[in-house]
Backbone as numpy.savetxt, mean C-alpha at the origin, in Angstrom:
# Nx Ny Nz CAx CAy CAz Cx Cy Cz
27.15 7.89 8.77 27.89 6.85 8.05 27.08 6.48 6.82
27.57 6.86 5.67 26.83 6.67 4.42 27.68 5.83 3.48
27.22 4.60 3.23 27.98 3.67 2.37 27.02 2.91 1.45
26.08 3.63 0.87 25.09 2.98 0.03 25.62 2.75 -1.38
24.96 1.80 -2.06 25.24 1.47 -3.46 26.70 1.10 -3.67
27.12 0.08 -2.96 28.42 -0.54 -3.16 28.18 -2.05 -3.31
29.22 -2.82 -3.28 29.08 -4.27 -3.33 29.50 -4.88 -2.00
29.16 -4.20 -0.92 29.54 -4.68 0.40 28.77 -5.96 0.73
29.46 -6.95 1.27 28.86 -8.24 1.55 29.08 -8.62 3.02
28.57 -9.79 3.37 28.77 -10.30 4.72 27.69 -9.83 5.67
27.90 -10.04 6.93 26.92 -9.67 7.94 27.13 -8.22 8.38
26.10 -7.67 9.00 26.19 -6.31 9.50 27.12 -6.28 10.72
28.09 -5.39 10.76 29.07 -5.40 11.86 28.50 -4.86 13.16
28.66 -5.62 14.23 28.22 -5.14 15.54 29.13 -4.03 16.05
30.32 -3.90 15.48 31.28 -2.89 15.93 30.83 -1.46 15.64
29.77 -1.30 14.86 29.25 0.04 14.61 28.87 0.73 15.92
28.62 -0.06 16.96 28.25 0.52 18.25 29.40 1.33 18.86
30.60 1.25 18.29 31.70 2.09 18.75 31.54 3.54 18.31
30.45 3.78 17.56 30.10 5.14 17.14 28.81 5.53 17.86
28.88 5.78 19.16 27.65 5.96 19.95 26.83 7.19 19.57
27.46 8.16 18.92 26.74 9.38 18.53 26.29 9.35 17.07
26.31 8.15 16.49 25.93 8.01 15.08 24.51 8.53 14.87
24.37 9.42 13.89 23.10 10.10 13.62 22.38 9.50 12.42
23.16 9.21 11.38 22.60 8.64 10.15 23.39 7.39 9.77
22.67 6.31 9.47 23.29 5.08 9.01 22.60 4.66 7.72
23.34 4.73 6.62 22.79 4.38 5.32 23.68 3.32 4.66
23.20 2.08 4.68 23.91 0.95 4.07 23.07 0.33 2.95
22.20 1.08 2.36 21.27 0.54 1.37 21.97 0.11 0.08
21.28 -0.75 -0.64 21.70 -1.20 -1.96 23.10 -1.80 -1.93
23.27 -2.75 -1.02 24.49 -3.54 -0.95 24.09 -5.01 -0.97
24.94 -5.87 -0.43 24.64 -7.31 -0.41 24.83 -7.87 0.99
24.50 -7.06 1.99 24.59 -7.53 3.36 23.55 -8.64 3.60
23.91 -9.60 4.41 23.01 -10.72 4.72 22.97 -10.94 6.22
22.11 -11.87 6.63 21.99 -12.13 8.05 21.02 -11.17 8.72
20.98 -11.20 10.02 20.03 -10.40 10.78 20.65 -9.09 11.28
19.80 -8.21 11.76 20.26 -6.96 12.34 20.80 -7.25 13.74
22.05 -6.90 14.04 22.66 -7.28 15.32 21.94 -6.69 16.53
21.78 -7.48 17.57 21.17 -6.99 18.81 22.00 -5.88 19.44
23.32 -5.92 19.20 24.19 -4.90 19.78 23.84 -3.49 19.32
23.16 -3.39 18.19 22.81 -2.07 17.68 21.79 -1.36 18.56
21.28 -2.04 19.56 20.38 -1.39 20.52 21.08 -0.23 21.22
22.40 -0.22 21.19 23.17 0.85 21.84 23.21 2.13 21.01
22.74 2.08 19.79 22.77 3.26 18.91 21.55 4.13 19.19
21.59 4.77 20.33 20.40 5.52 20.79 20.29 6.91 20.20
21.28 7.34 19.40 21.24 8.68 18.80 20.79 8.64 17.35
20.49 7.46 16.83 20.13 7.34 15.42 18.87 8.13 15.08
18.97 8.84 13.97 17.83 9.58 13.43 17.31 8.90 12.18
18.23 8.45 11.34 17.88 7.69 10.14 18.60 6.35 10.15
17.86 5.27 9.86 18.45 3.95 9.61 17.92 3.47 8.27
18.80 3.39 7.29 18.41 3.06 5.92 19.21 1.85 5.46
18.55 0.72 5.31 19.24 -0.52 4.92 18.41 -1.33 3.93
17.70 -0.65 3.08 16.88 -1.34 2.09 17.75 -1.92 0.97
17.16 -2.82 0.23 17.79 -3.43 -0.94 19.09 -4.14 -0.57
19.00 -4.98 0.45 20.08 -5.89 0.80 19.51 -7.31 0.79
20.08 -8.19 1.55 19.60 -9.58 1.64 19.42 -9.96 3.11
18.92 -9.01 3.88 18.77 -9.21 5.31 17.66 -10.20 5.62
17.87 -11.01 6.63 16.89 -12.02 7.04 16.59 -11.83 8.53
15.78 -12.74 9.06 15.44 -12.64 10.47 14.24 -11.73 10.68
13.97 -11.42 11.93 12.81 -10.63 12.29 13.19 -9.17 12.54
12.17 -8.33 12.64 12.39 -6.95 13.03 12.74 -6.92 14.52
13.89 -6.40 14.91 14.29 -6.42 16.32 13.38 -5.56 17.19
13.08 -6.05 18.38 12.29 -5.29 19.34 12.98 -3.97 19.68
14.32 -3.97 19.70 15.02 -2.78 20.16 14.83 -1.58 19.25
14.40 -1.82 18.00 14.19 -0.69 17.10 13.07 0.22 17.61
12.19 -0.35 18.43 11.12 0.47 18.98 11.47 1.15 20.28
12.62 0.78 20.85 12.97 1.31 22.17 14.39 1.88 22.23
15.14 1.75 21.14 16.56 2.14 21.18 16.73 3.63 21.40
15.88 4.44 20.86 16.04 5.88 21.01 14.81 6.63 20.55
14.61 7.82 21.12 13.40 8.59 20.79 13.50 9.37 19.50
14.69 9.40 18.90 14.90 10.28 17.76 14.66 9.62 16.41
14.54 8.32 16.38 14.44 7.61 15.11 13.20 8.07 14.34
13.43 8.67 13.19 12.32 9.21 12.41 12.21 8.60 11.02
13.24 7.90 10.60 13.17 7.25 9.28 13.80 5.87 9.40
12.98 4.85 9.16 13.42 3.46 9.20 13.08 2.83 7.86
14.11 2.51 7.09 13.94 2.04 5.72 14.56 0.66 5.60
13.71 -0.36 5.59 14.17 -1.75 5.56 13.52 -2.53 4.41
12.98 -1.84 3.45 12.27 -2.53 2.37 13.21 -3.33 1.48
12.62 -4.25 0.74 13.32 -5.05 -0.26 14.44 -5.87 0.35
14.09 -6.56 1.45 14.96 -7.56 2.06 14.17 -8.86 2.16
14.52 -9.71 3.11 13.81 -10.99 3.29 13.42 -11.15 4.76
12.99 -10.06 5.37 12.63 -10.06 6.77 11.31 -10.80 6.99
11.21 -11.50 8.11 10.03 -12.31 8.42 9.46 -11.90 9.77
8.34 -12.54 10.13 7.74 -12.27 11.42 6.81 -11.07 11.37
6.32 -10.68 12.54 5.36 -9.59 12.63 6.05 -8.30 13.07
5.31 -7.21 13.01 5.81 -5.93 13.50 5.81 -5.98 15.03
6.95 -5.76 15.68 7.04 -5.88 17.14 6.13 -4.90 17.89
5.67 -5.31 19.06 4.84 -4.43 19.89 5.58 -3.15 20.25
6.91 -3.24 20.37 7.70 -2.07 20.76 7.62 -0.94 19.74
7.21 -1.25 18.51 7.11 -0.22 17.48 6.03 0.81 17.82
5.20 0.52 18.82 4.22 1.50 19.27 4.90 2.73 19.85
6.18 2.60 20.21 6.93 3.72 20.79 7.52 4.66 19.76
7.34 4.35 18.48 7.95 5.16 17.42 7.10 6.40 17.14
6.95 7.22 18.17 6.07 8.38 18.07 6.64 9.48 17.18
7.94 9.44 16.91 8.56 10.45 16.05 8.83 9.92 14.64
8.36 8.71 14.35 8.61 8.11 13.05 7.83 8.86 11.97
8.57 9.37 10.98 7.95 10.09 9.88 7.87 9.25 8.61
8.79 8.31 8.46 8.78 7.46 7.27 9.19 6.05 7.65
8.28 5.11 7.46 8.52 3.70 7.77 8.31 2.90 6.50
9.38 2.28 6.02 9.33 1.52 4.77 9.68 0.07 5.05
8.66 -0.77 5.00 8.82 -2.21 5.25 8.36 -3.04 4.07
8.08 -2.44 2.94 7.51 -3.16 1.81 8.50 -4.15 1.21
7.96 -5.09 0.46 8.78 -6.08 -0.25 9.64 -6.92 0.69
9.00 -7.44 1.74 9.62 -8.40 2.63 8.70 -9.61 2.74
8.86 -10.38 3.80 8.03 -11.57 4.03 7.33 -11.46 5.39
6.97 -10.23 5.76 6.38 -9.99 7.06 4.96 -10.55 7.14
4.57 -11.01 8.32 3.28 -11.66 8.52 2.58 -11.07 9.74
1.44 -11.67 10.07 0.70 -11.25 11.25 -0.27 -10.12 10.96
-0.94 -9.67 12.01 -1.92 -8.59 11.88 -1.27 -7.24 12.16
-1.91 -6.20 11.65 -1.50 -4.83 11.95 -2.20 -4.45 13.25
-1.44 -4.39 14.33 -2.03 -4.24 15.66 -2.47 -2.80 15.91
-3.70 -2.62 16.39 -4.20 -1.26 16.64 -3.34 -0.48 17.62
-2.88 -1.13 18.69 -2.11 -0.43 19.71 -0.74 0.02 19.19
-0.22 -0.69 18.18 1.05 -0.29 17.57 0.82 0.90 16.65
-0.15 0.79 15.79 -0.42 1.85 14.82 -0.83 3.15 15.52
-1.48 3.04 16.68 -1.92 4.23 17.41 -0.75 5.09 17.86
0.44 4.51 17.95 1.60 5.27 18.39 2.30 6.05 17.29
1.87 5.88 16.05 2.59 6.48 14.93 2.01 7.84 14.55
1.84 8.70 15.51 1.13 9.95 15.28 1.91 10.97 14.45
3.21 10.73 14.24 4.02 11.64 13.41 4.24 11.09 12.00
3.63 9.97 11.70 3.89 9.29 10.43 3.52 10.15 9.24
4.46 10.25 8.30 4.19 10.95 7.06 3.99 10.00 5.89
4.86 8.97 5.80 4.74 7.98 4.72 4.88 6.60 5.33
3.90 5.73 5.01 3.86 4.38 5.56 3.78 3.38 4.42
4.81 2.53 4.31 4.92 1.56 3.22 4.87 0.15 3.81
3.79 -0.55 3.57 3.61 -1.91 4.08 3.31 -2.91 2.98
3.43 -2.53 1.74 2.98 -3.36 0.62 3.85 -4.59 0.40
3.27 -5.55 -0.32 3.97 -6.75 -0.78 4.62 -7.49 0.38
3.79 -7.81 1.37 4.15 -8.68 2.47 3.05 -9.73 2.59
2.86 -10.26 3.76 1.84 -11.29 3.97 0.98 -10.94 5.19
0.71 -9.65 5.38 -0.12 -9.23 6.50 -1.56 -9.72 6.33
-2.19 -10.06 7.45 -3.56 -10.56 7.44 -4.41 -9.73 8.40
-5.71 -10.04 8.42 -6.61 -9.34 9.33 -7.11 -8.04 8.74
-7.66 -7.21 9.59 -8.25 -5.96 9.14 -7.26 -4.81 9.25
-7.60 -3.73 8.58 -6.85 -2.49 8.72 -7.45 -1.75 9.92
-6.67 -1.53 10.98 -7.24 -0.95 12.21 -7.80 0.45 11.99
-8.85 0.76 12.75 -9.43 2.10 12.68 -8.46 3.16 13.16
-7.44 2.74 13.93 -6.42 3.68 14.41 -5.62 4.32 13.28
-5.79 3.83 12.06 -5.14 4.46 10.92 -5.55 5.93 10.84
-6.72 6.24 11.35 -7.21 7.61 11.33 -6.44 8.56 12.23
-5.64 8.00 13.15 -4.83 8.84 14.05 -3.58 9.37 13.36
-3.27 8.83 12.19 -2.08 9.25 11.46 -2.43 10.45 10.59
-2.80 11.53 11.23 -3.38 12.67 10.53 -2.38 13.41 9.65
-1.07 13.20 9.89 -0.05 13.86 9.07 0.36 13.04 7.86
-0.14 11.83 7.75 0.29 10.91 6.69 -0.18 11.41 5.32
0.76 11.45 4.37 0.39 11.87 3.02 0.57 10.75 1.99
1.12 9.61 2.44 1.34 8.48 1.50 1.14 7.20 2.28
0.27 6.32 1.74 0.02 5.04 2.42 -0.14 3.95 1.38
0.68 2.91 1.52 0.53 1.74 0.66 0.50 0.47 1.51
-0.52 -0.33 1.29 -0.63 -1.63 1.95 -1.11 -2.66 0.93
-0.85 -2.40 -0.33 -1.29 -3.30 -1.40 -0.55 -4.62 -1.38
-1.12 -5.61 -2.02 -0.51 -6.93 -2.19 -0.19 -7.59 -0.85
-1.22 -7.64 0.01 -1.19 -8.39 1.25 -2.43 -9.27 1.29
-2.81 -9.72 2.47 -4.03 -10.51 2.63 -4.97 -9.84 3.62
-5.04 -8.52 3.56 -5.92 -7.77 4.44 -7.37 -7.95 4.01
-8.27 -7.95 4.99 -9.68 -8.24 4.70 -10.58 -7.34 5.53
-11.89 -7.57 5.41 -12.85 -6.75 6.13 -13.10 -5.44 5.41
-13.86 -4.57 6.05 -14.16 -3.28 5.46 -12.99 -2.31 5.63
-12.83 -1.45 4.66 -11.85 -0.37 4.80 -12.39 0.57 5.87
-11.63 0.83 6.93 -12.17 1.63 8.03 -12.51 3.05 7.59
-13.65 3.54 8.07 -14.10 4.87 7.68 -13.13 5.95 8.15
-12.36 5.65 9.20 -11.39 6.62 9.70 -10.30 6.94 8.68
-10.07 6.02 7.75 -9.04 6.27 6.73 -9.39 7.48 5.89
-10.68 7.68 5.64 -11.10 8.78 4.77 -10.90 10.15 5.43
-10.58 10.16 6.73 -10.35 11.43 7.42 -8.89 11.87 7.37
-8.02 11.04 6.81 -6.60 11.39 6.69 -6.45 12.19 5.40
-6.81 13.44 5.48 -7.03 14.24 4.27 -5.75 14.78 3.64
-4.59 14.55 4.27 -3.34 15.00 3.66 -2.83 14.05 2.58
-3.42 12.87 2.49 -2.89 11.87 1.57 -2.99 12.31 0.11
-1.87 12.12 -0.60 -1.89 12.30 -2.05 -1.82 10.96 -2.77
-1.49 9.88 -2.04 -1.42 8.55 -2.66 -1.94 7.51 -1.69
-2.82 6.64 -2.20 -3.41 5.55 -1.40 -3.49 4.32 -2.27
-2.74 3.28 -1.87 -2.69 2.03 -2.63 -3.13 0.88 -1.73
-4.30 0.32 -2.01 -4.83 -0.81 -1.25 -5.18 -1.98 -2.16
-4.68 -2.00 -3.37 -5.06 -3.02 -4.34 -4.54 -4.40 -3.95
-5.20 -5.40 -4.49 -4.78 -6.80 -4.34 -4.76 -7.24 -2.88
-5.88 -7.00 -2.20 -6.15 -7.53 -0.88 -7.50 -8.23 -0.94
-8.17 -8.32 0.18 -9.49 -8.96 0.22 -10.50 -8.06 0.93
-10.35 -6.75 0.74 -11.28 -5.82 1.36 -12.67 -6.00 0.75
-13.69 -5.85 1.60 -15.08 -6.02 1.16 -15.90 -4.81 1.57
-17.18 -4.85 1.22 -18.07 -3.74 1.54 -18.10 -2.71 0.44
-18.78 -1.62 0.70 -18.94 -0.57 -0.30 -18.02 0.60 0.01
-17.91 1.50 -0.95 -17.11 2.71 -0.77 -18.04 3.83 -0.32
-17.81 4.42 0.85 -18.72 5.45 1.34 -18.50 6.79 0.65
-19.48 7.65 0.81 -19.37 8.99 0.20 -18.24 9.79 0.83
-17.84 9.42 2.06 -16.77 10.15 2.74 -15.43 10.07 2.02
-15.32 9.19 1.03 -14.07 9.13 0.27 -13.76 10.47 -0.37
-14.79 11.26 -0.59 -14.59 12.57 -1.19 -13.82 13.54 -0.32
-13.62 13.19 0.97 -12.82 14.03 1.86 -11.35 14.05 1.46
-10.92 13.05 0.69 -9.52 12.96 0.28 -9.27 13.88 -0.91
-9.41 15.16 -0.68 -9.37 16.13 -1.78 -7.98 16.34 -2.36
-6.93 15.84 -1.67 -5.57 16.00 -2.17 -5.05 14.78 -2.93
-5.88 13.76 -3.04 -5.45 12.51 -3.67 -5.11 12.72 -5.15
-3.96 12.15 -5.53 -3.57 12.09 -6.94 -3.60 10.65 -7.44
-3.17 9.71 -6.60 -3.15 8.29 -6.97 -4.05 7.52 -6.01
-5.01 6.77 -6.58 -5.94 5.98 -5.78 -6.15 4.64 -6.48
-5.78 3.56 -5.78 -5.93 2.22 -6.36 -6.59 1.31 -5.35
-7.82 0.89 -5.66 -8.59 -0.03 -4.82 -8.93 -1.30 -5.57
-8.27 -1.55 -6.68 -8.59 -2.70 -7.52 -8.15 -4.00 -6.85
-8.67 -5.12 -7.37 -8.24 -6.42 -6.89 -8.70 -6.75 -5.49
-9.90 -6.28 -5.10 -10.47 -6.60 -3.81 -11.84 -7.25 -4.01
-12.70 -7.18 -3.01 -14.05 -7.73 -3.11 -15.08 -6.66 -2.82
-14.84 -5.45 -3.32 -15.71 -4.32 -3.05 -16.98 -4.39 -3.89
-18.07 -3.89 -3.34 -19.37 -3.94 -4.01 -20.05 -2.57 -3.94
-21.28 -2.52 -4.46 -22.03 -1.27 -4.44 -21.73 -0.41 -5.65
-22.05 0.85 -5.53 -21.83 1.78 -6.64 -20.58 2.62 -6.38
-20.09 3.23 -7.42 -18.94 4.14 -7.32 -19.48 5.52 -6.99
-19.13 6.07 -5.83 -19.73 7.34 -5.39 -19.29 8.52 -6.24
-20.23 9.42 -6.47 -19.93 10.62 -7.25 -18.97 11.54 -6.52
-18.82 11.37 -5.19 -17.92 12.22 -4.41 -16.45 12.07 -4.81
-16.14 11.04 -5.58 -14.77 10.93 -6.11 -14.44 12.13 -6.98
-15.45 12.77 -7.51 -15.23 13.98 -8.31 -14.70 15.13 -7.48
-14.72 15.01 -6.15 -14.18 16.05 -5.26 -12.67 15.94 -5.12
-12.05 15.07 -5.93 -10.60 14.91 -5.96 -10.08 15.56 -7.24
-9.85 16.86 -7.23 -9.54 17.57 -8.49 -8.20 17.23 -9.09
-7.30 16.59 -8.31 -5.96 16.29 -8.82 -5.76 14.82 -9.19
-6.83 14.07 -9.22 -6.75 12.63 -9.45 -6.22 12.33 -10.85
-5.07 11.62 -10.89 -4.47 11.29 -12.19 -4.25 9.78 -12.36
-4.37 9.01 -11.26 -4.26 7.55 -11.33 -5.42 6.98 -10.53
-6.32 6.29 -11.20 -7.53 5.80 -10.55 -7.85 4.42 -11.09
-7.60 3.39 -10.26 -7.85 2.01 -10.64 -8.82 1.41 -9.61
-9.95 0.87 -10.10 -10.97 0.45 -9.14 -11.80 -0.75 -9.60
-11.87 -1.02 -10.89 -12.81 -2.02 -11.38 -12.33 -3.46 -11.22
-11.09 -3.73 -11.61 -10.59 -5.11 -11.66 -10.73 -5.79 -10.31
-11.35 -6.98 -10.31 -11.46 -7.79 -9.11 -12.57 -7.41 -8.18
-13.26 -6.30 -8.42 -14.36 -5.88 -7.57 -15.69 -6.17 -8.27
-16.80 -5.89 -7.61 -18.12 -6.22 -8.17 -19.06 -5.04 -8.02
-18.68 -3.94 -8.61 -19.52 -2.74 -8.54 -20.72 -2.86 -9.49
-21.70 -2.03 -9.23 -22.89 -1.98 -10.09 -23.13 -0.53 -10.50
-24.04 -0.36 -11.45 -24.38 0.98 -11.90 -23.43 1.49 -12.97
-23.40 2.79 -13.14 -22.53 3.42 -14.13 -21.52 4.31 -13.42
-20.53 4.77 -14.15 -19.55 5.70 -13.61 -20.18 7.09 -13.60
-20.27 7.74 -12.45 -20.87 9.08 -12.41 -20.19 10.03 -13.39
-21.01 10.81 -14.09 -20.46 11.69 -15.12 -19.50 12.72 -14.55
-19.76 13.18 -13.31 -18.85 14.17 -12.73 -17.48 13.57 -12.45
-17.44 12.27 -12.15 -16.16 11.57 -11.99 -15.45 11.49 -13.33
-16.19 11.13 -14.34 -15.63 11.05 -15.70 -15.06 12.40 -16.14
-15.75 13.47 -15.78 -15.32 14.80 -16.19 -13.97 15.16 -15.57
-13.78 14.83 -14.28 -12.51 15.12 -13.61 -11.39 14.29 -14.24
-11.64 13.00 -14.46 -10.62 12.13 -15.02 -10.23 12.57 -16.42
-11.21 12.96 -17.19 -10.94 13.41 -18.56 -10.14 14.70 -18.56
-10.51 15.63 -17.70 -9.81 16.91 -17.62 -8.36 16.73 -17.21
-8.10 15.73 -16.35 -6.75 15.49 -15.87 -5.95 14.53 -16.75
-6.59 14.06 -17.83 -5.96 13.05 -18.68 -5.45 11.89 -17.83
-6.30 11.45 -16.92 -5.92 10.44 -15.94 -5.78 9.06 -16.56
-4.97 8.24 -15.92 -4.88 6.82 -16.26 -5.85 6.08 -15.36
-6.86 5.47 -15.96 -7.91 4.83 -15.17 -8.56 3.71 -15.94
-9.02 2.69 -15.19 -9.70 1.57 -15.83 -11.19 1.83 -16.05
-11.65 3.04 -15.78 -13.07 3.35 -16.00 -13.29 4.19 -17.26
-12.22 4.55 -17.96 -12.38 5.51 -19.06 -13.22 4.98 -20.20
-13.12 3.68 -20.48 -13.96 3.12 -21.54 -15.43 3.22 -21.19
-15.76 2.96 -19.92 -17.15 3.07 -19.48 -17.61 4.52 -19.47
-16.70 5.43 -19.17 -17.04 6.85 -19.25 -17.42 7.23 -20.68
-16.66 6.71 -21.62 -16.91 7.05 -23.02 -18.21 6.45 -23.54
-18.52 5.23 -23.10 -19.69 4.54 -23.63 -20.95 4.77 -22.80
-20.77 5.12 -21.52 -21.93 5.26 -20.64 -22.53 3.94 -20.24
-21.84 2.85 -20.54 -22.36 1.52 -20.23 -22.28 1.24 -18.74
-23.07 0.28 -18.30 -23.06 -0.12 -16.90 -21.82 -0.94 -16.59
-21.44 -0.93 -15.32 -20.32 -1.74 -14.88 -20.71 -3.20 -14.88
-19.79 -4.05 -15.28 -20.07 -5.48 -15.26 -19.68 -6.10 -16.57
-19.78 -7.42 -16.66 -19.41 -8.09 -17.90 -20.37 -7.73 -19.02
-19.82 -7.67 -20.20 -20.66 -7.37 -21.36 -21.70 -8.45 -21.55
-22.95 -8.04 -21.86 -24.00 -9.05 -22.05 -23.71 -9.94 -23.24
-24.12 -11.18 -23.10 -23.95 -12.13 -24.20 -25.09 -11.98 -25.18
-24.78 -11.63 -26.39 -25.80 -11.41 -27.40 -26.32 -12.75 -27.91
-27.63 -12.77 -28.10 -28.24 -13.99 -28.65 -27.81 -14.16 -30.10
-27.50 -15.34 -30.47 -27.05 -15.65 -31.83 -28.13 -16.48 -32.51
-28.61 -15.97 -33.63 -29.62 -16.70 -34.39 -29.02 -17.97 -34.97
-29.74 -19.09 -34.85 -29.21 -20.32 -35.43 -29.11 -20.21 -36.94
-28.09 -20.78 -37.50 -27.86 -20.73 -38.94 -28.27 -22.07 -39.54
-29.22 -22.00 -40.48 -29.67 -23.22 -41.16 -28.56 -23.72 -42.08
-28.22 -24.99 -42.03 -27.19 -25.50 -42.93 -27.70 -25.51 -44.38
-26.81 -25.20 -45.30 -27.19 -25.22 -46.70 -27.38 -26.67 -47.15
-28.41 -26.91 -47.98 -28.64 -28.28 -48.47 -27.47 -28.75 -49.32
-27.15 -30.02 -49.18 -26.06 -30.61 -49.96 -26.64 -31.27 -51.19
-26.18 -30.82 -52.36 -26.65 -31.40 -53.61 -26.11 -32.81 -53.75
-26.97 -33.76 -54.18 -26.47 -35.12 -54.38 -25.48 -35.15 -55.53
-24.49 -35.99 -55.40 -23.48 -36.10 -56.44 -24.09 -36.64 -57.73
-23.60 -36.15 -58.84 -24.11 -36.59 -60.14 -23.76 -38.07 -60.35
-24.72 -38.85 -60.96 -24.40 -40.29 -61.23 -23.32 -40.41 -62.28
């Protein structure tokens, strides 16, 4: 059932359950409002559920994690959904694409839930209100090639297990509160094209192993962080060769150290003597 990009309004119809063998449901880019009906738990044959860019409210239903084993694409981004990710989502072992970005979701990313997403290919969690740390179980998502969790309130160190997900071509973690340094293991992400770690509380030096990313074309890292030292020349060489968009290019060109520009001493200027007025 494909009815995307219309001006459909009102609540989502519970009568869709009269189509028990429904395989694909695409109602995206409409003006549906209200919550996802509990009756939809009967749609156990669904493979794709796509309802992004509506005006849906309420929480993520528990039944989405238990309704059927075939659900592989759940697209609910750009709505007004609230609450946390249900524990039942740990059962989404066949989920290949989960898009929850641009909602009002809260709570922590639970390790036991993320550990169940072993088939995940693309995970979109950005622009919500998630808190806490990024679980080390992120490393179990070995097939994932795209991950965005930017613009949340995530904190703590970026788990070292993330650097072992070597299929990723895009990683967006900007505008959180991650701290600590960037380890040399970041160089394991040899397929990365887009990498954004800006707007956090990261410290230390920028590792030269970033040069092991030969396809890097988007690299944002300085803003909001507190790195020291200079940009490794081998990193600059890769970025220059790729004509990359990056906030380090000026430092690459000048060879200057990372940090605010030093304040130059200004010699005091003696005021010129004022000639007395003629009588």
